N, C-alpha and C positions, 0 to 999 in steps of 0.2 A: 286277545281281543274281546271287548264287552259284545255281547249279543244285542241285536236290536229287538226292544219289545215291540215295536210298531210291525216289523216284519213276522215276528213271532205270532201276533194276533191277527193280522190281516193278510198275511201270505204275500205281500208285496213289499217292494223296497219304501223305506221312508225318504224324504229329500235329502237326509245327511248320510244315507248308506254309502260307503266307501270311502268316507273321510278318513277313519283310522288308519286303513291301509294306505292311502295316499299320502298321510303325514309321515308314517314310518318310512314310505318309500322315498319321499322327499328328503327326510333326515338322513338317509342312507346315499343321498346325492344324485338320484335318479329322477331328475326334473321330468323327463318326457313320460316315464313311466307313471309318475305321480299324475301328472295331467290326464293320462289316459283312464286312470282309476277313477279320478273324482276332479274335473275341471274346476270347481269353485274352489278348491283348497287354498291357492295361492291369493286369489282376491280376498278370500275370508281371513286368512292370517294376516294379510297386509291391513285390512280393516280393524281388526283387531289390535295390531300394534299400533296403528295411527289412533284409535280411540283411548287406548291406555296412556299413550304419549299427551294426548290432548288433555286428559284427566290429571296426568302428573305435572305437566308443564302449566296447568291453571289456563290454558287457552280456551277460547269460545267454543263451548261444545254444539252450538247452532252454526257453526261455519258452513257456508254453502258447498265448500269442497269435500268437508266431511260427510254431509249428507248425500252428495253426490257418489261419494265411495260406497256409502252404506247401501244406496239404492242400486248402483251397478252389482254389488256383491249378491243382493238379493234376487237382481234379474237373472244373474249367471245361475244361481241355486235352482230357481223357479225353471229356467230354460232347460238346465240339464236334467232336472226331474222329469219335466213333460217329455223330453227326448227319449229318457230312459223307459218311461212308461209307455210311450207310443211305439217305439221301435225295438225293445228289448222284452219287455214282459209280456206283450201281448201276441208274440209269436212263438 
């Protein structure tokens, strides 16, 4: 596993901390455990695949559904980070 430089310097998790463990767990077929480790994993991976698909298929990169997917993924990442900071690291 790659160490997190943000956590090393600032002593708190970064918005992506847990992603590596979550992806490995997802690849092992443990979806629920993957979600517990890092909830944004599946939306992030879906957004990544759809973004690559749009590029490869020469579709409109400004499509509203794609922007909505990116916005939703960002919202989940931010929400997860705030939850982690408020309820896990302050206690």
